[in-house]
C-alpha positions in Angstrom: -45.3 -45.3 -47.7 -46.7 -41.8 -48.4 -45.6 -39.9 -51.5 -43.9 -37.1 -49.5 -42.0 -39.7 -47.5 -40.7 -41.2 -50.7 -39.6 -37.8 -52.0 -37.7 -37.0 -48.7 -36.1 -40.5 -48.6 -35.1 -40.2 -52.3 -33.4 -36.8 -51.6 -31.6 -38.3 -48.6 -30.3 -41.2 -50.7 -29.2 -39.0 -53.5 -27.3 -36.5 -51.3 -25.7 -39.1 -49.0 -24.7 -41.8 -51.6 -21.8 -39.7 -52.8 -21.0 -37.9 -49.6 -18.9 -40.0 -47.1 -21.7 -40.3 -44.5 -23.4 -43.6 -45.4 -26.6 -43.5 -47.5 -27.9 -46.8 -46.1 -27.4 -45.6 -42.6 -29.2 -42.3 -43.3 -32.1 -44.1 -45.0 -32.6 -46.2 -41.8 -32.4 -43.1 -39.6 -34.9 -41.2 -41.7 -37.1 -44.3 -42.0 -37.5 -44.1 -38.2 -37.8 -40.3 -38.1 -40.6 -40.3 -40.7 -42.4 -43.4 -39.3 -42.1 -45.4 -42.5 -43.4 -48.9 -42.4 -40.7 -51.5 -42.8 -42.7 -53.6 -45.3 -41.1 -53.3 -48.7 -38.5 -50.8 -47.5 -35.6 -53.0 -48.8 -37.2 -52.8 -52.3 -37.4 -49.0 -52.0 -33.7 -49.0 -50.9 -32.8 -51.0 -54.0 -34.7 -48.6 -56.3 -33.2 -45.4 -55.0 -29.7 -47.0 -55.1 -30.2 -47.8 -58.7 -31.2 -44.1 -59.3 -27.9 -42.9 -57.9 -26.0 -45.4 -60.1 -27.7 -43.8 -63.1 -26.7 -40.4 -61.8 -23.1 -41.6 -61.6 -23.3 -42.8 -65.2 -24.6 -39.4 -66.4 -21.8 -37.5 -64.6 -19.1 -39.8 -65.9 -20.6 -40.7 -69.2 -17.7 -39.4 -71.3 -15.1 -41.3 -69.1 -17.2 -44.5 -69.3 -17.6 -44.2 -73.0 -13.8 -43.6 -73.5 -13.1 -46.6 -71.3 -15.4 -48.9 -73.3 -14.0 -47.7 -76.6 -10.5 -48.4 -75.5 -11.4 -51.8 -73.9 -13.0 -53.1 -77.2 -9.9 -52.4 -79.1 -8.9 -55.7 -77.5 -5.4 -54.8 -76.5 -3.8 -53.9 -73.2 -4.0 -50.1 -73.3 -4.8 -47.6 -70.5 -8.5 -48.2 -70.7 -8.2 -52.0 -70.5 -5.9 -51.6 -67.5 -8.4 -49.4 -65.8 -11.3 -51.7 -66.4 -9.3 -54.7 -65.2 -8.5 -52.9 -62.0 -12.2 -52.1 -61.5 -12.9 -55.8 -62.0 -10.3 -56.7 -59.4 -11.9 -54.3 -56.9 -15.2 -56.1 -57.4 -14.0 -59.5 -56.3 -14.5 -58.9 -52.5 -18.0 -57.5 -52.8 -19.0 -60.2 -55.3 -17.9 -62.9 -52.8 -19.8 -61.2 -50.0 -22.9 -60.9 -52.2 -22.9 -64.5 -53.3 -21.9 -66.1 -50.0 -23.5 -63.9 -47.4 -26.5 -62.2 -49.2 -29.0 -63.2 -46.5 -26.8 -62.0 -43.7 -26.3 -58.7 -45.5 -30.0 -58.2 -46.0 -30.5 -59.0 -42.3 -28.2 -56.1 -41.4 -30.9 -53.7 -42.6 -33.3 -54.9 -40.0 -30.9 -53.9 -37.2 -31.2 -51.1 -34.8 -30.1 -47.5 -35.1 -27.4 -48.2 -32.6 -25.8 -50.5 -35.2 -25.9 -47.6 -37.6 -24.3 -45.4 -35.0 -21.4 -47.9 -34.6 -21.0 -47.9 -38.4 -20.9 -44.1 -38.4 -18.1 -44.1 -35.8 -16.1 -46.5 -38.0 -16.6 -44.1 -41.0 -15.5 -41.2 -38.8 -12.3 -43.0 -37.9 -11.5 -43.8 -41.5 -12.1 -40.2 -42.7 -9.9 -38.8 -39.9 -7.1 -41.2 -40.7 -7.2 -40.5 -44.4 -7.2 -36.7 -43.8 -4.4 -36.6 -41.2 -2.3 -39.6 -42.2 -3.2 -40.2 -45.9 -1.8 -36.7 -46.9 1.7 -37.8 -45.6 1.7 -41.1 -47.5 3.6 -41.0 -50.7 2.4 -43.3 -53.5 4.5 -46.4 -53.8 6.4 -47.1 -56.9 5.0 -50.1 -58.6 5.2 -51.5 -62.1 1.4 -52.0 -62.4 0.6 -48.5 -61.0 -0.8 -47.4 -64.4 -3.7 -45.0 -64.2 -2.5 -43.9 -60.7 -3.6 -47.1 -59.0 -2.0 -50.6 -58.7 -3.8 -54.0 -58.7 -3.1 -54.5 -55.0 -4.4 -51.0 -54.2 -7.6 -51.8 -56.3 -8.1 -55.0 -54.4 -7.6 -53.3 -51.0 -10.2 -50.6 -52.0 -12.5 -53.5 -53.0 -12.2 -55.0 -49.5 -13.2 -51.6 -48.1 -16.3 -51.6 -50.4 -17.2 -55.1 -49.2 -17.0 -54.0 -45.6 -19.2 -51.0 -46.4 -22.3 -53.2 -46.8 -22.7 -52.6 -43.0 -25.3 -49.8 -42.5 -23.5 -46.7 -41.2 -20.2 -47.5 -42.9 -20.0 -45.2 -45.9 -19.1 -46.9 -49.1 -17.5 -43.7 -50.6 -16.0 -42.9 -47.3 -14.5 -46.3 -46.8 -13.2 -46.7 -50.4 -11.8 -43.2 -50.7 -10.2 -43.3 -47.3 -8.6 -46.7 -47.9 -7.3 -45.5 -51.3 -5.8 -42.4 -49.8 -4.2 -44.4 -47.0 -2.7 -46.9 -49.5 -1.1 -44.0 -51.5 -3.5 -43.3 -54.3 -3.8 -39.6 -55.1 -7.0 -37.8 -54.3 -7.9 -36.9 -57.9 -7.6 -40.5 -59.1 -9.3 -42.0 -56.1 -12.5 -40.0 -56.4 -13.2 -41.2 -59.9 -12.2 -44.8 -59.2 -14.4 -44.9 -56.1 -17.5 -43.8 -58.0 -16.9 -46.0 -61.0 -16.1 -49.2 -59.1 -19.6 -49.4 -57.7 -21.5 -49.4 -61.0 -21.2 -53.0 -62.1 -22.0 -54.6 -58.6 -25.1 -52.5 -58.1 -26.3 -52.9 -61.7 -25.7 -56.6 -61.5 -27.5 -56.9 -58.2 -30.5 -54.9 -59.5 -30.6 -57.0 -62.7 -30.7 -60.2 -60.7 -33.5 -58.9 -58.5 -35.5 -57.8 -61.5 -35.0 -61.2 -63.2 -36.3 -63.0 -60.1 -39.4 -60.7 -60.2 -39.9 -61.4 -63.9 -39.7 -65.1 -63.3 -42.2 -64.9 -60.5 -39.8 -66.1 -57.8 -40.2 -62.9 -55.8 -42.5 -59.9 -55.6 -41.2 -56.3 -55.7 -42.5 -53.1 -54.0 -45.0 -54.7 -51.7 -46.0 -52.3 -49.0 -44.5 -49.3 -50.8 -46.5 -48.9 -54.0 -45.5 -47.8 -57.6 -46.0 -44.1 -57.0 -43.6 -44.1 -54.0 -41.1 -46.1 -56.0 -41.2 -43.7 -58.9 -41.0 -40.6 -56.8 -38.1 -42.0 -54.7 -36.3 -42.9 -57.9 -36.7 -39.5 -59.6 -35.7 -37.5 -56.5 -32.7 -39.8 -55.7 -31.5 -39.4 -59.3 -31.8 -35.6 -59.3 -30.2 -35.0 -55.9 -27.6 -37.7 -56.8 -26.5 -35.6 -59.9 -25.9 -32.7 -57.6 -24.1 -34.6 -54.9 -21.8 -36.5 -57.2 -20.4 -33.4 -58.8 -20.0 -31.8 -55.3 -18.3 -34.8 -53.9 -15.7 -34.9 -56.7 -14.7 -31.3 -55.9 -14.6 -32.0 -52.2 -12.4 -35.1 -52.4 -10.0 -33.3 -54.6 -9.6 -30.2 -52.5 -11.5 -30.1 -49.2 -10.8 -31.8 -45.9 -12.8 -34.9 -45.1 -12.5 -34.1 -41.4 -15.7 -32.1 -41.5 -17.6 -35.2 -42.7 -15.9 -37.2 -39.9 -17.2 -34.7 -37.3 -20.7 -34.9 -38.8 -20.7 -38.7 -38.6 -19.5 -38.4 -35.0 -22.2 -36.0 -34.1 -25.0 -38.1 -35.6 -23.7 -41.2 -33.9 -23.7 -39.4 -30.5 -27.2 -38.2 -31.1 -28.4 -41.7 -31.8 -26.8 -43.1 -28.7 -28.3 -40.4 -26.5 -31.7 -40.2 -28.1 -32.2 -43.7 -29.4 
């Protein structure tokens, strides 16, 4: 991988991770457009995803710090409730990661037509959430503290697990599912971005541990310069995109992103 390819792919990852258009799908699209060798590309993908996780932590550092302070008071307060619901949302993706990791990894060796199908799914979810979700009133539930209930948190977690498919946007799937289940926009945006932190950090930590123990190699075919450049530019563009996406989810229509996903999918089918 050339240095300029790493920069472009890092920017693509950073911008699309938080916008509901599928970062994994766009990485595969630009990999083909730029003629990037497939060797080591999964390691590069892991690296730039970790960069956008750090961008999320920077943007939400005060919220995260307040949650941790409240949690370690060791009583069931608002912060403990919120963290417990995040943990509930992680159950589906954790099961997929442990039971089907090899199959999930194999998805990234699929064709662009597979990405196009995923983008069409994302398009449908975004359209539904924009045109149906606005009419759905939040259900009254005893555990709906912090604006989201445990069943809603689990449902959003199912959407996150489904979004391991390239082309299906993680933020698009989780935010749409949350809105359709009755969670308000302002609360769903933050929950969607925070719920992904632990799964990605945990996955990256396990991968690094395997490398440290000599069980696996990392970055073969990519090179350290490309990994560093991809990380830096994914982090910087991710900082920008995360702040923009928060504002968009709270105010703007997601239909525009649905139309974008539809357009990209059509182009892939006709030009692929």
